[in-house]
N, C-alpha and C positions, 0 to 999 in steps of 0.2 A: 504493499500501501505507499509505503515512503513519506514524503510529506503529506500526501493529502489526509492522511488520518489524522493529523492537526486541523484541521477544517472540518472534519465529519459533523454532521446534525443529528440531535436527537429528532425522531418525528415528532411533531404535533399530537399526534394519535396515540402514541407511545407514553408520551409524558403524561396525557389523562388519563390511559388507561392505568399508569403507575398510582394517580392520586387516587382514581377510584379502587382500585385494591390495597393502598395502604390503609392500615387501622391505627397506624401511631399515634395521632393526633386525633382530638374530638371537635366535630364541627357543634361549635355553641353560639357564636356572634352573629348578630342583625347588623344590620345596615345601620341604625343609631347609634351603635355602639361602633362600628366602624368609622363613623363621621368624630367620635369623641377620640377614638384612637389617634385618627388625623391630627384633630386640632392640638392633642395631648404633645404630639411629637412636634406640630410646626410651631405654635405659639411659644416662646419663651425666651431664650438669650437675644433672638435677634432684636426684638422689640423693647425690652426691658436694659437690654445693655448696648447694641451696636446702632441702634438708631440714634443715640443723640453722637457720636462718634463719627458717624457717616455725614452728618448734616455739619457737623464743624470744620469737619476735615477735606470735605470733598463736594457737597451740593448744595450748603445751604438750606432755607426754606424749601427748595425746590427737592429735598428729598422725598418727597411725598410723589415725585415723577418716577424717582429710582424705583421705590415700591412699587410702583405700578408696571414699570418696565418688568422688573422680574418677575412679579406677580402674572402678566402677560405670558413671559417664556414658560413660566412654571404651569400656566393652564395650557398652553399648548403641550407640554409635554404630559401633563394630564390628561388629556385627552387620548395621547397615545397611549399612556398607559393603561386606562380605561378600555380601550380596544384590545389591546393584549391581554391585559386580567381576565376579561370575558369570555377570551378564546384560551387560554392556558392558565387554568386556575392552579398554579402551584405557588409554595410558599417561596420559591428565590426568586420572584420578583425581576429584576432586569437581568442579572445572572440565567436564569431559566430562559428568559425570550432571546437573548444572543447566542445562546446554546442551539434555540431552533432558526436563528438566519445566519450568524458568521460560523459557527462552528464551535468545539472542545476549546481550543486555545484561547479564542477571543472570548468565550466564556469565563475563563479562568482570569485572564486581564480584568473584564469587567467586573470578578469577583473580590480581584486586588484591591481595585479603585472602591468598590463599596465598603468592602472591609474598613480601609485605610480611612475613609470619610467618616464612616460612622463612629468608629474608635477613636477618633482625634475629635470629633465632634462632642462626643458622651464625655470625654477626660476633660474638654474644656469648659461644659456646661457645669461640670462638677466643680471644677475651679470658683466658677463664677457663683455657684449656689453657696458656696462657702463663705464669700464676699459678702453676700447678702445676709446670709443666717448669722456670722460674726455682726456684720451693722446691727441687724436685729436685736440679738443678744446683749450688744454697747447701750442699747437704748432703756435698757433694763437693768445695766451696771454688772453684767455678767462678761468676763472677758477669757476666753482662753490662755495660756500660756505660750509666750509669742513663739518657743520652739515647735509648738503642734499646730500653728495657725497659717503657716503659708508652706511654698514646695521647698524641698530640700535645697540648701545651699542661699536660699532668699534671706538678704539682711535688712532685720527689721529696727526700727528706731524706738526705743521705749519712750517713756514719758518725761524721764531726768536726763535724755539724749544719748544715752550708751545705746550701742546696737548688739544684736544677738543674731545667730545662724539659725535659720529655723531647720529642723529635723523633718518633719513631715507635715503634710496638710491633713489633717487628720480630718475635719468635716466632710472635704471631698471625699476622703476614702470612706467614712461612715455611710454618706447617702448613696453611692456607688453599690457598696455591700446589702443594704436596707433593700436596694430595689432588685437586687440579686434574689433575696430572700421573697419577696412579692412574687418575683418571676416563676421562682423555683416551685412557690405552692400550687399553680394552675393559671390559667388564662382569664377563669371567672375572677380570681382573686385580683388580678392585675387589672382585667376591665372596670372593677367596681372603684377601686383604690383611682384607676385614672379617670372614672365619670365624676368622681366627688373631687378630686385636682383641678378638671376644666371647668367645673361650673364655679369654683372660689374663683381661679385666674382671670375667666371671662366675664366676672361680675365684678372684680375690681377692673380691669379694663375699659370695662362700658360705663363703669361709675366714674374714672377718670376721663371719658370723652366726654361725658353730658356736664357734671360736675366743671371740669377744665374750660368750657366752651363759654362759660359764663364769665370768667375770668381773664380770656385772650386780649391780648393788645396786638390790634392789628399793624401796628408799626414795625413789630419784630417780624411781619412776613416782607418787609421792604430794604435793600431789594429782594424779589424772590428768588432770583438766579443771580449771586453775586458774579463779578466780573472774571473772567480767567488771569491768575496770578502772572500767566507765561509758563506755568508748569503744568504739564498736561497732568489732568484729573485733579486740579485743583480750582473748583469753581468752573462755571461755565459749561457747556454741553459736556465737555469730555469729563467734568466732575459728576454731572448726572449719571453718566455711564460705568465710571469708577465708582461711586456710590453705590449702585445696581451691584456692583460686583461684591462689594464687602457685604451689604444687607440680603445678598441671595442666601448666604449660610442662615437667615431667618425662614426660609420658605423648605430646607431641609426637613423631611419628615414625613410628608404626604405620600411616598411612597412604600413607606411603613406598612401603608394599610394592604398595599399587595403583597407584604409579607404573612398576613394573617390567611392566606386563602384557602389552606389545608385547615383551617379551624372558625371557617365562616359558613354559615346556613347561605345554601342559592348562592356561588360566591360569584357566578356569572351575575347574576343581577344586582347583587349588592356591594360587591368590590368597585366597580364604577359609580355608584351612588355615594360608597365611604370615599373614595380618592377625590372626586370632584365637590364634593360637597364640602369637606373639611377645608379644602384649596379656597375656595370661592368664600367662605365665611372667613378666613385667615387674613386672607387679601384686603377685605373691607375693612377688617379690623386693624389691620397696620396702618393702611392709609387716612383713616381716623384717628389713630393715636400720633401717629406722625405731623397730621393736621394740628390738632391742639397743643401739642408738643414744642413746635415752632412758635406757636403763637403766644405761648406763655412765656416763652425765656429765649432771648437772643441766640442762632444760632452760634454765636462765637463762645458762648458758654456751655455748649453742650458737651463737650470733649471730654467728660466722666464718665467713672465706671457705672454711675446712678443716675442716669440722665431723667428718668421720670420722677424720682425721688426729689431732684432738684427742681423740676417745674411744679411740683406738690409746694414746696417750701415758698414759692414764688405766689401761690394763694394765699398762704399764711394761715394754712389748715394742718397742726402738726398732727393731730389724731387719724388724717387724713395720709399722712405719710407712712405712717405705722401698717395701716392697710396695704399700701403700694408695695412695702415691703414683705408683708405676706402672698401676696399676690404673687409678687416674683419669686418669691421662693417656690410656691406654688406651683407657679409656670416651667422654672426649671428642671422641678422635681419629676412633672410628667413628660419632658422632655428626655430625660433618663430612664426613665420607666419604658416608655415607647419606642426610644430608638433602641433601648438594649434589647428588647423585645424583637426587634425587625433585625439587627444583626446575628443574635441567638439562631433565627429561622433561617436566615440566608445560609449561615454556617450548616444547620444542620442538612439543610435540602446538599449542598456541597460534600457533607461525608456518605450521605444515601448515595452519589454520583461514583464514589470512589475516589475522590480526588483529594480528601484528607483521611487520615484514619479513622476507619467503621468504627472503633472502641467509642467514638467520641459521639456517635449515632443513638447512643442508649435513651432509652425513654421512662422516667420514673412509673414503675409498677401502679400507684396509686395515683399520684397527680397528674399523669401523662403528659409530660415535659421533659424537652431535652437536656435533662438537670446536670449532666458532664459539663458540656459545651457553658452551659447559663453559668456555671460555678467560676471556672478557668476562665471563661473570656470576661465574667464582670469582676474577680479578682486582680487580672492583668489591667484590665480598666482604671480600676479603683487604685493600683498601686503608683501605674502612669499618672494620673490627675494629681496625686499626692506629691510626687516626688519630681516630676519634669514641668519645666515651664514649655508653655506651648505655643506663646504669642507668635511665634515665627511659622508654625507649622500649620495654624490655622488656615492661611489660604490655597495650602496643598489641599487639606480637606473639601473646600470649595472647587478645588479644579477636579477631584475625583466624582461632587454631587454633581457639577455641571456637566463634566464629560459622559457619567453616565444617564443624564436625562438627554443628553443630546444623542446618543447612540440609541436609546429607547425610541425616539421619533424618527430615526433609519429604518430601525427595527420594524417599526408599524407600517410605515412607507413600503419596506421591502416586501414585506408578507402581503400587503393588501392587494401586490402588480405581481407577485410571485404564485401566491397561491389564495386567488380569488373567491376560491369557493367554498372555503374554510367558513364553518359555522361562527358568526359574529354575533353575540346578544347585543352587543353595544358598537357602535361606528362610527369613528372621530369623523365630523363633518369636514366638508371642504377639504375635501383629500384630492390633490397632494400639498394646496396651500398651508394647512395650519402646521403637519409635520415639518416643511421645508421653513417657514416663518420661525418656527422653535428653535431649530437649528442655527438659521441664522443668528437669533437673537443671542440665543447660548454661547455662540462661539465669538461674538461681539463682545460680550461681558468676560469671556474668558481670556481674549487678548489684553484685558486692561489688568490684568493681575500679577504681581512682581514676577520678573525672568527668571529669578531663583526659583520659584515654583518649577517650571519646568526642569529645571536640574534634579529636583528632589523626587519628581514624578519619575523622571528617565530611571533613577534608580532604584526606584520600589518597582517600575514595569521590568526590570532586568531581574530582580530576586524573585517574583512572581514566576517570570519564565523558566528560572533556571529550578526552581522549585517545581515545576511542571516537568520539565525534562526529566529532572531525576529522581522523581518519584510519583506525579499522577498520571503520566501517560501509560505506567507499569499498572497500574490500580484501577486504572478508570473501569467501569462496570460496562462503558458502551464499547471497550475493545476486548474485554477480558471475557463477555459472553458468547463473542462472534469468533 
């Protein structure tokens, strides 16, 4: 077979048969639960942390346009996701779609980007959760020892002016392990916890929009788009695009809905509803919050870790500041929960295909969860978030996310014309314009990422390819069954 075996594809009929025959996971999720899962994964660090920095550094009040552009690109990708999910209701999400279109090696590379993007995103969000939690505790005069409040090696200045070196970020480690425990206990427990958290954080954000709109100073929206400083991405139209690249992180997560395919009732119907419903709600929320945020505070003052808390201070409502911090903590918690769930489900499918050691795919007899992968993956992320500063690697996570969405758009386009007679319970409208528009917008956003990101991406792809050549190709069930 030679080199052609690396491009061998899994037939869609085979994928569907495997799902129908599998009894590993229990189907218990409906459309409403999937929408909550999507909102739980999407609405988090992007709006509570990145919105202010993106407005301050790149787009000014026009950050609302940046959110709209990123949202438009994601809607195009989501429509493609919805079509593919209705055809191939498998928990592997984009990995499985690429396996069916471009072949095994391409699927492994796609899986590599999905794993890296999710891993770095979860660890970064856990670090942000730690900051908000410590800020909330400080409001009640509760302080952690400095050695356990930041990533390993960070220098922390004490109240007396002296400095100590941090040993571990204990809150970040704790929250990831707690989410591991929730996921270990089963999908219903995870869905219930996520539903409670989503209700809390959306109530807080809607409250911010309603109350904040009464205190808006319209002079803060002038100029709406500050002039370019002479540097690409620093205000002006290029700033809007650079802002889109930064806040794109805020939309990461809606694809986690697709990873719940094998635990969803009637996935052909409910997956498209969950994917599109959660994304549309999140996009509207983002634009509304960004509009009020830049109306309350001049964009030059928003380059802080807690921009919404700064905006609340401008209102002169200290009690509301406390609610915002609670909402932020809730938002970040649900992101960790759902994204970790999605990552584990993708790894589960990869192990089932033989591309990772099969011992990892064992399912707990009582809870019906892939408990070994959950514990190993969660522990690794917890240690990373507690010991490593990830600021410079977040663009790499964005690269993986953007690349994944762009390739999914291509996969939907490819299958629509290569296999037009396949049963599609949901069809992406305005084909081929939607996937092409999605790819073009996503590529434009990707080009505005820091150039060093491409170097890191090349290293990671090399690692994934080497692993596949040394292990995956010899254990692939697609090859061994033949």
